[in-house]
C-alpha positions as CSV (number, residue, x, y, z in Angstrom):
1,M,0.0,0.0,0.0
2,A,1.4,3.4,-1.0
3,L,2.2,6.0,1.6
4,E,-0.2,8.5,0.2
5,E,-3.1,6.1,0.7
6,E,-2.7,6.2,4.5
7,D,-4.3,8.8,6.6
8,D,-2.4,11.9,7.7
9,F,-2.6,10.9,11.3
10,L,-0.5,7.8,10.7
11,L,2.1,9.8,8.9
12,D,2.2,12.2,11.8
13,L,2.5,9.3,14.2
14,L,5.5,8.0,12.3
15,T,7.4,11.2,12.9
16,Y,7.6,10.3,16.5
17,V,9.4,7.1,15.6
18,C,11.3,8.3,12.6
19,P,12.3,12.0,12.7
20,V,12.6,12.9,9.0
21,S,12.1,16.3,7.6
22,G,9.7,16.7,4.6
23,K,6.3,18.0,3.5
24,K,4.4,16.1,6.1
25,R,7.2,15.1,8.4
26,T,9.1,17.8,10.2
27,A,12.4,17.5,12.1
28,G,10.8,19.3,15.0
29,N,9.1,16.1,16.2
30,F,10.9,13.9,18.6
31,D,11.5,10.2,18.2
32,V,10.1,8.3,21.2
33,P,9.7,4.7,22.3
34,C,7.3,2.7,20.2
35,S,5.1,1.9,23.2
36,H,4.2,5.6,23.3
37,V,3.2,5.4,19.6
38,V,1.0,2.4,20.3
39,E,-0.9,4.3,23.0
40,M,-1.4,7.2,20.6
41,A,-2.7,4.8,18.0
42,K,-5.1,3.2,20.4
43,A,-6.6,6.6,21.4
44,Q,-7.0,7.5,17.7
45,V,-8.8,4.2,16.9
46,E,-11.1,4.6,19.8
47,S,-12.2,8.0,18.6
48,N,-12.2,7.2,14.9
49,P,-14.2,4.1,13.8
50,H,-13.0,4.6,10.2
51,A,-9.3,4.4,11.0
52,S,-7.0,2.8,8.4
53,P,-6.1,-0.9,8.7
54,A,-2.5,0.0,9.5
55,L,-3.6,2.3,12.3
56,K,-5.8,-0.5,13.7
57,E,-2.9,-2.9,13.7
58,F,-0.7,-0.4,15.5
59,A,-3.4,-0.1,18.2
60,R,-3.6,-3.9,18.7
61,I,0.2,-4.2,19.5
62,R,1.1,-5.1,23.1
63,P,3.2,-2.3,24.7
64,E,5.8,-4.9,25.8
65,D,6.3,-6.0,22.2
66,A,6.0,-2.6,20.7
67,E,9.5,-2.1,19.2
68,T,9.6,-5.3,17.2
69,A,5.9,-5.4,16.4
70,C,5.8,-1.8,15.2
71,H,8.5,-2.5,12.7
72,E,6.6,-5.5,11.3
73,V,3.5,-3.3,10.8
74,L,5.6,-0.5,9.2
75,T,7.1,-3.0,6.8
76,K,3.8,-4.6,6.0
77,Y,2.2,-1.3,5.0
78,G,5.2,0.1,3.1
79,F,6.5,2.4,5.7
80,S,9.9,0.7,5.9
81,V,12.4,-0.4,3.3
82,P,11.6,-4.0,2.6
83,I,15.1,-5.4,2.3
84,P,16.5,-8.5,4.0
85,V,18.3,-7.9,7.3
86,E,20.7,-10.8,8.0
87,T,21.7,-11.9,11.5
88,L,25.3,-12.8,12.1
89,N,26.6,-14.8,15.1
90,I,29.7,-12.8,15.9
91,G,29.8,-13.0,19.7
92,P,27.8,-13.2,22.9
93,G,24.7,-11.3,23.9
94,Q,23.3,-9.1,21.2
95,L,26.1,-10.2,18.9
96,K,24.7,-13.6,18.7
97,A,22.2,-12.1,16.2
98,C,23.9,-9.0,15.0
99,P,21.9,-7.3,12.2
100,F,23.6,-6.8,8.9
101,V,22.3,-5.3,5.7
102,R,24.2,-6.2,2.6
103,P,25.1,-3.4,0.2
104,S,23.8,-5.6,-2.6
105,A,20.4,-5.7,-0.8
106,W,20.3,-1.9,-0.9
107,A,21.4,-1.8,-4.5
108,T,18.8,-4.4,-5.6
109,Y,16.0,-2.5,-3.9
110,L,17.0,0.9,-5.4
111,L,17.3,-0.7,-8.8
112,N,14.0,-2.5,-8.7
113,K,12.3,0.7,-7.5
114,G,13.8,2.6,-10.4
115,I,15.5,5.2,-8.1
116,L,19.1,4.0,-8.2
117,P,20.1,6.6,-10.8
118,R,18.7,9.3,-8.5
119,Q,20.1,8.1,-5.2
120,L,23.5,6.8,-6.3
121,V,24.4,8.9,-9.3
122,G,22.3,12.0,-9.0
123,V,20.5,11.8,-12.4
124,A,16.9,11.3,-13.4
125,D,16.9,8.0,-15.2
126,R,18.9,5.0,-16.5
127,A,19.8,6.6,-19.9
128,Q,21.3,9.7,-18.2
129,M,23.1,7.5,-15.7
130,E,24.8,5.5,-18.4
131,E,26.0,8.5,-20.4
132,T,27.2,10.1,-17.1
133,L,29.1,7.0,-16.0
134,R,30.7,6.5,-19.4
135,E,32.1,10.0,-19.3
136,H,33.0,9.7,-15.6
137,W,35.1,6.6,-16.1
138,K,36.7,8.1,-19.2
139,R,38.1,10.9,-17.1
140,Y,38.9,8.6,-14.1
141,Q,40.9,6.3,-16.3
142,V,43.3,9.0,-17.3
143,L,44.1,9.7,-13.6
144,F,44.0,6.1,-12.3
145,P,44.6,3.7,-15.2
146,N,45.6,0.8,-12.9
147,H,42.2,0.7,-11.0
148,P,40.9,-2.9,-11.2
149,I,37.7,-1.8,-12.9
150,F,39.5,-1.0,-16.1
151,R,41.0,-4.5,-16.2
152,L,37.6,-6.0,-15.8
153,A,36.3,-3.7,-18.6
154,L,39.2,-4.7,-20.9
155,E,38.4,-8.4,-20.3
156,G,34.7,-7.7,-21.2
157,T,33.5,-8.6,-17.7
158,V,31.9,-5.2,-17.0
159,Q,30.6,-2.3,-19.0
160,L,31.8,1.0,-17.6
161,Q,28.6,2.8,-18.4
162,R,26.9,0.4,-15.9
163,C,29.5,0.7,-13.1
164,V,28.4,3.0,-10.3
165,P,31.2,4.6,-8.3
166,I,30.7,4.1,-4.6
167,L,32.3,5.4,-1.4
168,S,32.1,3.7,2.0
169,H,32.2,5.5,5.4
170,S,32.5,4.5,9.0
171,D,32.6,6.5,12.2
172,E,31.3,6.7,15.7
173,G,28.3,8.6,17.0
174,R,27.0,9.2,20.5
175,S,24.6,6.6,21.8
176,T,22.9,6.3,25.2
177,K,25.0,7.3,28.2
178,H,27.5,8.8,25.8
179,L,28.6,5.4,24.6
180,P,30.2,5.4,21.1
181,L,28.2,3.7,18.4
182,F,30.2,2.5,15.4
183,V,28.2,3.0,12.1
184,M,29.1,1.6,8.7
185,S,27.4,3.0,5.5
186,F,28.0,3.7,1.8
187,H,26.9,6.3,-0.7
188,G,27.3,7.2,-4.3
189,A,30.4,9.2,-5.2
190,L,28.3,11.3,-7.6
191,G,25.1,13.2,-6.7
192,R,22.9,16.2,-7.5
193,G,25.5,18.7,-6.5
194,T,25.4,21.5,-4.0
195,Q,22.9,24.4,-3.8
196,L,25.5,26.7,-5.4
197,Y,26.1,24.2,-8.2
198,V,22.4,24.0,-8.9
199,Q,21.8,27.7,-8.6
200,K,24.5,28.3,-11.3
201,Q,22.8,25.6,-13.4
202,K,26.0,23.7,-13.9
203,H,24.0,20.5,-14.0
204,L,22.6,21.7,-17.3
205,A,25.9,22.1,-19.1
206,P,26.6,19.8,-22.1
207,L,27.9,16.4,-21.1
208,H,31.5,16.9,-22.2
209,R,31.6,20.1,-20.1
210,R,29.5,19.0,-17.2
211,Q,31.3,18.6,-13.9
212,F,28.8,16.1,-12.4
213,G,27.4,16.9,-9.0
214,L,28.7,16.1,-5.6
215,N,26.5,14.1,-3.3
216,F,25.4,16.9,-1.1
217,L,21.7,17.5,-1.9
218,G,18.8,15.6,-0.3
219,Q,18.2,14.1,3.2
220,S,21.1,11.9,4.3
221,W,18.6,9.2,5.2
222,G,18.0,8.9,1.4
223,T,21.5,9.3,0.1
224,Q,23.5,7.3,2.7
225,F,22.8,3.6,3.2
226,L,23.2,1.8,6.6
227,C,24.8,-1.6,6.7
228,F,25.4,-2.1,10.4
229,A,25.7,-0.3,13.7
230,I,27.5,-1.7,16.8
231,L,28.4,-0.3,20.2
232,R,32.1,0.3,20.7
233,E,32.1,-1.5,24.0
234,M,30.9,-4.6,22.3
235,V,33.9,-4.3,19.9
236,D,36.2,-3.8,22.8
237,D,35.0,-6.9,24.6
238,N,34.9,-8.9,21.3
239,P,37.8,-7.7,19.0
240,D,36.9,-10.1,16.2
241,A,33.3,-8.9,15.9
242,L,34.0,-5.7,14.0
243,K,36.6,-7.4,11.8
244,T,34.0,-10.1,10.9
245,L,31.4,-7.4,10.0
246,I,33.8,-5.5,7.8
247,Q,34.8,-8.7,6.1
248,H,31.2,-9.4,5.2
249,F,30.8,-5.8,4.0
250,A,34.0,-6.1,1.9
251,R,33.1,-9.5,0.4
252,D,29.7,-8.3,-0.6
253,F,31.2,-5.2,-2.4
254,Q,33.7,-7.4,-4.1
255,Q,30.9,-9.6,-5.4
256,L,29.0,-6.4,-6.5
257,A,32.1,-5.3,-8.4
258,E,32.7,-8.6,-10.1
259,E,29.2,-9.9,-10.7
260,G,26.9,-6.9,-10.1
261,I,23.1,-7.1,-9.8
262,V,20.7,-7.8,-12.6
263,G,17.8,-5.6,-13.5
264,D,15.4,-5.5,-16.4
265,D,18.0,-3.7,-18.5
266,G,20.9,-6.0,-17.7
267,P,23.6,-6.2,-15.1
268,L,24.7,-3.2,-13.0
269,I,28.1,-3.0,-11.2
270,L,28.9,-1.0,-8.0
271,A,32.6,-0.2,-7.8
272,C,34.4,1.2,-4.7
273,C,36.7,4.1,-5.5
274,E,39.1,7.4,-0.9
275,G,47.5,36.9,16.3
276,C,49.1,37.8,13.1
277,D,46.7,40.2,11.6
278,I,48.0,40.6,8.0
279,P,49.0,37.0,7.3
280,Q,45.9,35.7,9.1
281,E,43.6,37.8,7.0
282,R,45.4,36.6,3.8
283,G,45.3,33.0,4.9
284,T,41.6,33.3,5.7
285,Y,40.9,35.0,2.4
286,F,42.7,32.2,0.4
287,M,41.0,29.4,2.3
288,N,37.5,31.0,1.9
289,T,38.2,31.5,-1.8
290,A,39.2,27.8,-2.1
291,I,36.2,26.5,-0.2
292,S,33.7,28.7,-2.1
293,F,35.1,27.5,-5.4
294,M,34.9,23.8,-4.4
295,Y,31.2,24.2,-3.3
296,R,30.4,25.9,-6.6
297,S,31.9,23.1,-8.5
298,G,31.0,19.5,-9.2
299,Y,32.8,16.2,-8.8
300,W,35.1,17.1,-11.8
301,I,36.8,20.4,-12.2
302,R,39.0,21.7,-15.0
303,A,42.8,21.2,-14.6
304,S,43.4,25.0,-15.1
305,C,41.0,25.7,-12.2
306,G,42.7,22.9,-10.2
307,H,46.1,24.7,-10.4
308,K,44.4,27.8,-9.0
309,L,42.8,25.8,-6.2
310,A,46.1,24.3,-5.3
311,M,47.8,27.7,-5.2
312,W,45.0,29.2,-3.0
313,L,45.4,26.3,-0.5
314,L,49.2,26.6,-0.7
315,Y,49.0,30.3,0.1
316,F,46.8,29.5,3.1
317,L,49.5,27.1,4.4
318,Q,52.2,29.7,3.9
319,S,50.1,32.3,5.8
320,Y,49.4,29.9,8.6
321,G,53.1,29.0,8.9
322,T,54.0,32.8,9.1
323,C,51.4,33.2,11.9
324,A,52.8,30.3,13.8
325,K,56.3,31.7,13.6
326,I,55.2,35.1,14.9
327,C,53.3,33.5,17.8
328,L,56.3,31.3,18.7
329,R,58.7,34.3,18.6
330,E,56.4,36.5,20.7
331,G,55.5,33.7,23.2
332,K,51.8,33.8,22.4
333,C,49.5,30.8,22.7
334,R,47.2,30.8,19.7
335,F,45.5,28.3,17.3
336,S,43.6,26.2,19.8
337,L,41.9,24.6,16.7
338,I,44.8,23.4,14.6
339,P,44.1,22.7,10.9
340,K,45.4,19.4,9.4
341,T,48.2,21.1,7.5
342,H,49.9,17.8,6.6
343,S,46.8,16.3,5.1
344,L,46.0,19.6,3.4
345,H,49.5,19.5,1.8
346,H,48.7,16.0,0.4
347,V,45.5,17.5,-1.1
348,I,47.5,20.2,-2.8
349,W,50.0,17.7,-4.1
350,E,47.2,15.4,-5.5
351,L,45.6,18.4,-7.2
352,Q,48.8,19.3,-8.9
353,A,49.6,15.7,-9.9
354,Q,46.2,15.1,-11.4
355,A,46.3,18.4,-13.3
356,E,49.5,17.3,-15.0
357,K,47.7,14.1,-16.3
358,N,44.3,15.2,-17.4
359,V,42.1,18.2,-18.4
360,W,39.6,17.0,-15.7
361,I,40.6,16.4,-12.0
362,E,38.7,15.4,-8.9
363,N,37.2,18.0,-6.6
364,P,38.7,17.4,-3.1
365,L,35.3,18.0,-1.7
366,A,34.1,14.8,-3.2
367,F,35.9,13.0,-0.4
368,S,34.7,15.3,2.5
369,V,32.4,13.8,5.1
370,Q,29.9,16.6,5.9
371,M,27.0,14.5,4.7
372,Q,28.4,11.3,6.3
373,E,28.8,13.1,9.7
374,D,25.3,14.3,9.5
375,Y,24.1,10.7,8.7
376,I,26.2,9.1,11.6
377,G,24.3,11.3,14.1
378,R,20.9,10.0,12.9
379,P,21.1,6.3,13.8
380,S,23.1,7.4,16.9
381,R,20.1,9.5,18.0
382,L,17.8,6.6,17.3
383,S,19.9,4.3,19.6
384,R,19.2,6.7,22.5
385,R,15.4,6.1,22.1
386,V,15.3,2.2,22.1
387,S,15.8,-0.5,24.7
388,A,19.4,-1.3,25.4
389,R,18.7,-5.0,25.4
390,Q,18.1,-5.2,21.6
391,M,19.6,-1.8,20.7
392,I,21.6,-2.7,17.6
393,R,18.6,-4.6,16.0
394,H,16.1,-1.8,16.8
395,V,18.5,0.8,15.4
396,V,18.5,-1.0,12.0
397,D,14.7,-1.4,12.1
398,R,14.1,2.3,12.7
399,S,16.7,3.3,10.2
400,L,15.0,1.4,7.5
401,A,11.7,3.2,8.3
402,C,13.5,6.6,8.2
403,S,15.1,5.7,4.9
404,M,11.7,4.8,3.4
405,L,10.2,8.1,4.4
406,A,13.2,10.0,3.0
407,L,13.2,8.1,-0.3
408,E,9.5,8.9,-0.7
409,D,10.2,12.6,-0.2
410,T,12.8,12.5,-3.0
411,K,10.1,11.8,-5.5
412,T,9.1,15.5,-5.4
413,D,12.7,16.9,-5.1
414,M,13.8,17.8,-8.6
415,R,16.9,19.8,-7.6
416,G,19.9,19.0,-9.7
417,L,18.0,16.8,-12.2
418,V,17.7,17.5,-15.9
């Protein structure tokens, strides 16, 4: 049953379980225990004899079974992503049945729903996706000719226009009692762009001049895809648990890269790709200029612009070094927030190296983690609203419901699409 066929009250009810912004769902609502949602549903059914079947099933749930039973009802009526959640025996306690969602399960679902081009490549349909990917890999091969995907293409195993570039991300968020929650997800390397990219209509440029968007637009519930979440203390007590989960994650991606998934139009591959007033003012100016340029651009930028970007970042490093010397000489304690100058120098070097090889080079912002950090906080927040006894399972269940609502919202979001 489609979401729009259900009554508005049920949609409002779901915002308490799954805080997702959207037309009918606002981020102002607070996610609460499912037992509270069941009580609200019961009150609504008692006052409304014409309540929907889904709402009536919610009302019949026993409060003590609320978390598990609510997810079953959500899945039954199309309010949760209907993909298989495997259980892996990787340790004692909750780890005896640790939930794990294969990347291939996500990819298959997105492909069958016809939304894979939108959510993993940032284009409207399969035809646009194939022409985008053909051009993307053409540029990528000049920079990284030894990537395994090109060997597979040469052998005839894969078709590059059907190989979707993917990035994985893992980090820790804050769970209940400030315990760290380790979250593993993946996302498309390409997307719809940034607001500045779309405002300047760069997504409408001819294909050979198009930069292709960064994956910055849209709710992170709909652009980042959860594979597992596990408390850090569980990993500390069982060191092999996280290793086993990552091995399953890696093996599934390897199979995706070698065999792909099959849709109506043939196979599709997912490939993994990684005090000082004057000098301070100059450094700030150069860094702001560089950041603004990267946000205006897409995944690919021209080599000529890449040289300028490298120089802006280099000027920032020089200005920062000057400031540091002045503070040291004058015995002043400054820069409590220290930029990662060594890493930034690697970015500059990579920009210059790529610009010597190709007319197109990668935007460093493509490998930033703003969207991923936003996403990490979402399942972490959910973990603070569920029972600790089955936390990691309930986090996955609620996350699938949140993803479904976000994916439904993307149907009306046309930003960055041609």
